[in-house]
C-alpha positions, 0 to 999 in steps of 0.5 A: 500500499503506497500510503504506508511508505515512509511511515513509522510502524510499531509492532505488538500490543504494548508498542502499538498502544503507546504509539496510538495514544501518543498520536491521539495526544499529539493531535488533541484527541481524547485518549480513550477514543480508541480502546484497543485490545491485542494490537498487532501493528500501529502505523503513521505517515507524517507527510499525509497524516495517514494512520492505521491500526491492526488488532487481532480481533474486533473490539466492542466498547461501551462508553458508559457516560453516554451509553454508546456502544462502539465497534472497532474492527480488526483494521482501523485507518484514516487521516489524523489532523489537529483535533480531527480524524477524517476518512475513518474506516473500521469504527461503527457506533450502535444506533438503535438496531443499526451499526452506521460507520463513523466517517469523521471525528472532530473536537471543537477548536477552540475547545467547547467540551464537545466532540462530533461523530459524522457518518457517511450518511451525513448524520452527526452526533455530538457528545461531551469530550470527557466521555472519551477520556481514558478509562471511560 
């Protein structure tokens, strides 16, 4: 994959998790946004902002503060930028009986304490940023 050329790659759960957390921190995104398990690889291409995460199995996480169940696929990738991830693939949030894919995540800048999740259908859901703090 051409997007992966010239990227930084970390293999294994510990190193991959550290890198994923460092990327979230660097770009001003909540540290609990990607509750990963059994990480195989995390990579990032600084010139394009392309990020990828491979994990052994799909993970479902319930963000208790907002009662939202989110599914993280074995392959998650997108383009990370300041307070934003766009063209995101591999993340779905449960809405009633459906699992629409989350295509974009944006944190308000300047900060208002809000984070926005946009689906491919154009539907945007807004939540408090602290709902995605590490350990939530």
